[in-house]
matplotlib code that plots the C-alpha trace (Angstrom):
import matplotlib.pyplot as plt

x = [177.2, 173.8, 171.1, 167.9, 165.5, 162.4, 159.0, 157.0, 153.1, 149.9, 146.8, 143.9, 141.2, 137.6, 134.5, 133.1, 129.3, 126.6, 124.2, 120.8, 121.0, 118.0, 114.8, 111.8, 108.1, 104.6, 101.4, 98.0, 96.0, 93.3, 91.7, 94.0, 97.2, 100.2, 102.2, 103.4, 103.1, 99.8, 97.3, 95.4, 93.0, 94.3, 94.1, 93.1, 94.0, 97.8, 98.5, 101.3, 101.6, 105.2, 107.7, 111.9, 114.2, 118.3, 121.0, 122.4, 120.5, 118.5, 117.7, 115.8, 112.6, 111.5, 109.1, 110.2, 108.0, 110.5, 113.3, 112.5, 111.3, 107.9, 107.3, 110.4, 110.4, 113.1, 113.4, 113.6, 116.5, 113.6, 113.2, 116.1, 116.7, 112.5, 110.0, 106.3, 104.3, 101.0, 100.9, 98.1, 99.2, 97.1, 98.2, 99.1, 96.6, 99.0, 98.4, 102.1, 104.2, 105.4, 108.0, 107.7, 109.9, 111.1, 114.0, 115.9, 119.2, 121.7, 122.5, 124.8, 122.9, 124.1, 121.9, 121.0, 118.6, 115.2, 112.1, 108.7, 107.1, 105.6, 102.9, 101.2, 98.2, 96.0, 94.0, 90.5, 89.5, 90.5, 92.9, 92.8, 95.4, 96.0, 92.5, 91.9, 88.2, 88.1, 85.8, 82.8, 82.2, 79.6, 80.3, 82.0, 81.3, 83.7, 85.3, 85.5, 83.4, 81.7, 83.7, 82.4, 84.4, 83.4, 84.4, 87.3, 86.1, 85.5, 83.0, 81.6, 78.6, 78.5, 79.3, 77.4, 74.0, 74.7, 76.6, 75.1, 73.9, 77.4, 78.1, 78.8, 79.7, 80.7, 82.9, 82.5, 83.5, 80.2, 79.6, 76.7, 76.5, 75.2, 77.6, 80.4, 82.8, 83.1, 84.9, 85.9, 82.7, 82.2, 78.8, 76.1, 73.8, 70.7, 72.5, 73.5, 73.4, 75.2, 72.7, 73.9, 74.0, 70.7, 70.6, 67.3, 66.8, 69.2, 69.8, 70.9, 73.0, 72.7, 76.4, 77.6, 80.1, 81.8, 85.4, 87.0, 90.1, 91.2, 93.4, 95.2, 94.2, 97.5, 96.2, 93.2, 94.2, 92.1, 88.4, 87.3, 88.8, 86.6, 83.9, 84.7, 85.2, 82.2, 80.0, 81.4, 81.6, 78.2, 76.0, 75.1, 76.0, 77.0, 76.4, 75.2, 77.6, 81.1, 82.7, 85.4, 86.8, 84.1, 85.4, 87.5, 86.7, 89.4, 88.4, 88.9, 89.9, 90.0, 93.7, 94.3, 91.4, 89.8, 85.9, 84.5, 81.9, 79.3, 77.5, 73.5, 75.2, 76.3, 79.7, 82.1, 85.3, 87.6, 88.3, 91.8, 92.3, 95.7, 95.8, 93.4, 95.0, 92.8, 90.2, 88.6, 85.2, 86.8, 87.4, 90.6, 91.0, 91.1, 91.4, 93.5, 92.5, 92.9, 90.3, 89.3, 86.2, 85.1, 85.2]
y = [115.4, 114.7, 117.0, 116.1, 117.6, 117.8, 118.5, 119.8, 120.9, 120.6, 118.6, 120.3, 119.5, 119.0, 118.4, 115.3, 116.0, 114.8, 113.0, 112.0, 113.2, 114.8, 113.5, 113.5, 112.3, 112.3, 112.3, 110.9, 113.3, 112.2, 111.3, 112.6, 112.6, 110.6, 108.8, 105.8, 104.0, 105.4, 104.8, 107.4, 108.8, 111.8, 115.0, 113.6, 116.0, 114.8, 115.9, 116.1, 116.6, 116.4, 117.2, 117.6, 117.4, 118.3, 118.2, 121.1, 123.4, 123.2, 126.4, 124.9, 122.1, 121.2, 119.1, 117.3, 115.6, 113.0, 115.3, 117.9, 121.2, 121.9, 123.4, 125.6, 126.3, 128.8, 128.5, 131.0, 130.9, 129.9, 126.3, 125.4, 122.2, 121.3, 122.3, 120.7, 121.5, 120.9, 121.3, 120.4, 119.5, 117.9, 114.7, 114.9, 114.4, 111.8, 108.4, 106.8, 106.2, 109.3, 109.8, 112.6, 113.2, 115.8, 116.8, 119.3, 121.3, 123.3, 127.4, 125.9, 123.9, 120.5, 117.9, 116.6, 113.8, 112.9, 110.7, 110.0, 107.5, 106.4, 108.0, 106.3, 108.0, 105.3, 105.7, 106.7, 105.3, 102.8, 103.6, 100.6, 100.9, 99.2, 97.9, 97.0, 95.9, 94.7, 95.4, 93.1, 90.0, 88.7, 84.9, 83.6, 86.8, 86.6, 89.4, 91.5, 94.4, 95.5, 97.0, 96.8, 99.4, 98.3, 94.3, 96.6, 92.7, 93.1, 90.9, 89.5, 89.3, 85.2, 86.8, 89.3, 88.4, 87.4, 90.1, 92.7, 94.5, 95.2, 96.6, 100.5, 100.7, 99.3, 100.0, 99.0, 100.5, 102.9, 102.0, 103.6, 107.3, 109.7, 112.3, 111.5, 108.9, 105.8, 106.1, 104.3, 105.1, 104.3, 103.9, 103.6, 100.5, 102.5, 103.8, 100.8, 100.9, 97.5, 95.4, 92.3, 92.1, 91.3, 93.4, 93.6, 91.2, 93.0, 95.5, 98.5, 101.1, 104.5, 105.6, 109.0, 110.5, 113.9, 114.9, 117.0, 119.3, 120.1, 118.4, 116.3, 112.3, 112.1, 115.6, 113.6, 111.7, 111.4, 110.9, 114.4, 116.1, 112.8, 113.5, 117.9, 117.5, 115.1, 117.3, 120.5, 118.9, 116.5, 118.6, 119.4, 118.3, 114.6, 111.9, 108.6, 108.0, 109.4, 109.2, 111.5, 114.4, 117.5, 119.3, 116.4, 114.8, 111.7, 108.4, 106.8, 109.9, 108.2, 108.3, 110.7, 112.1, 112.2, 111.4, 111.6, 109.9, 109.3, 105.1, 104.0, 103.9, 107.5, 106.8, 109.2, 108.0, 109.1, 107.1, 108.2, 106.0, 105.4, 103.7, 102.4, 99.9, 100.4, 102.6, 99.1, 97.5, 94.9, 92.0, 91.9, 95.5, 97.6, 100.2, 100.6, 103.0, 103.9, 104.3, 105.6, 105.4, 106.5, 104.0]
z = [151.8, 151.3, 152.4, 154.7, 154.5, 157.0, 156.6, 159.1, 159.6, 161.3, 161.4, 161.1, 163.7, 161.9, 163.9, 163.8, 161.6, 164.5, 162.5, 164.4, 167.7, 167.6, 168.4, 166.9, 167.8, 166.6, 168.4, 167.2, 168.2, 165.9, 163.0, 160.3, 161.9, 160.9, 163.5, 160.2, 157.2, 155.3, 152.8, 151.3, 148.5, 146.0, 148.1, 151.8, 154.3, 156.3, 159.9, 161.8, 165.5, 166.1, 168.8, 168.4, 170.8, 170.7, 173.0, 170.3, 169.1, 165.9, 163.6, 161.3, 161.2, 157.9, 156.4, 153.5, 150.3, 148.7, 150.2, 149.2, 151.5, 151.6, 154.8, 156.9, 160.6, 161.5, 165.8, 167.9, 170.8, 173.5, 171.1, 169.7, 171.6, 172.4, 169.7, 169.2, 165.9, 164.9, 160.6, 158.4, 154.5, 151.4, 150.0, 146.6, 143.9, 142.3, 142.9, 143.4, 146.9, 148.9, 151.9, 154.3, 156.9, 159.7, 160.0, 162.3, 161.0, 163.2, 162.5, 159.5, 158.1, 159.1, 159.2, 162.8, 162.6, 160.9, 161.5, 158.8, 157.0, 153.9, 152.3, 149.5, 147.6, 146.1, 142.6, 143.5, 140.2, 137.8, 135.7, 132.3, 129.5, 126.0, 125.3, 121.9, 120.2, 117.1, 114.3, 114.7, 112.4, 110.7, 110.3, 114.0, 115.1, 117.4, 117.5, 120.6, 119.9, 123.0, 126.4, 130.1, 132.1, 135.6, 134.5, 131.9, 130.2, 126.3, 125.3, 121.0, 120.2, 121.5, 125.0, 125.3, 125.2, 128.8, 129.8, 128.0, 131.7, 132.1, 128.7, 128.7, 124.7, 121.7, 118.9, 114.9, 111.4, 110.4, 106.6, 106.5, 107.3, 104.6, 104.0, 105.9, 105.1, 106.5, 109.8, 113.0, 115.8, 119.0, 120.8, 123.1, 122.8, 123.1, 119.4, 117.9, 113.9, 112.7, 111.4, 111.3, 114.8, 116.4, 120.3, 120.3, 123.4, 125.4, 127.7, 126.6, 128.4, 127.6, 128.0, 126.7, 125.0, 123.9, 122.6, 125.0, 123.9, 127.6, 129.9, 128.4, 129.1, 131.2, 133.1, 134.3, 138.1, 140.4, 140.7, 141.6, 138.2, 136.5, 138.0, 136.9, 133.2, 133.5, 134.3, 132.8, 129.6, 129.0, 130.1, 126.8, 123.5, 125.2, 122.3, 122.4, 119.4, 118.5, 116.0, 113.9, 115.5, 114.4, 111.8, 110.6, 107.6, 107.3, 107.8, 111.7, 113.0, 116.1, 117.0, 119.6, 120.5, 123.7, 124.9, 128.4, 128.8, 131.7, 132.3, 133.0, 136.8, 136.9, 137.0, 134.9, 132.7, 129.8, 126.4, 124.9, 121.5, 120.9, 118.1, 114.9, 113.0, 109.2, 107.5, 106.7, 108.5, 107.7, 110.2, 111.8, 112.3, 115.5, 117.7, 121.0, 124.1, 127.5, 129.4, 133.3, 135.3, 138.7, 141.2]

ax = plt.figure().add_subplot(projection="3d")
ax.plot(x, y, z, "-o")
ax.set_aspect("equal")
plt.show()
């Protein structure tokens, strides 16, 4: 006779997690108070005036930026169903898109609800990557050897006269320096020594430069930082022409260096030399730079 086995057991009842039962609203209590998606400048003030209500007891209220708590309050018994607060924060210094949420959780850390918005931090400076400037040619005079940081345009000698008031600096391969090797050179038009190009009738903006070793070019992320580094470094020792790094005797050693500059209009900027194609004055050679400048 075949035995018949009967399996018996019990089902454990699991409470359903209550999601989105907390109601969170934001009050517009004046300037700088955020109630919806907004675009701001780096380090602008962000004020939050909010109310959180829930039929279930809340224990924790946090403000999250990109999913990470930056402010967290633990509620008292009297505020666990109705809580209000004003928080004064500051936007990030780096440009980008950030999500801010006010999040309610219960005693066990279980999510009860949230509300929030997107804060877009808009750069308060211009960033122009991968600009290519060419060693000047003396026949066609078509090499893009001049640059305007205000327009992010490169100009040839043929184009330069009509646009000289915009030009902040030029580029050439200096073979005239005595006691030093030939080198790639960035210069203000007030310091032009490239004899084949007659710029006597041009506007000559007196841009000044100085090499820095810190901070890194990538760490300069705001107009305020450009101002800070410009004032710090260009108050003394600024030059109208820069080439090799100080103490370096290898020809063309601009590559990998950062230079602060100040335009004739008083704008501070930074140049990072990404690449120099060859240590040679021959036309067709070039350097590639990134530029940051205040708006």
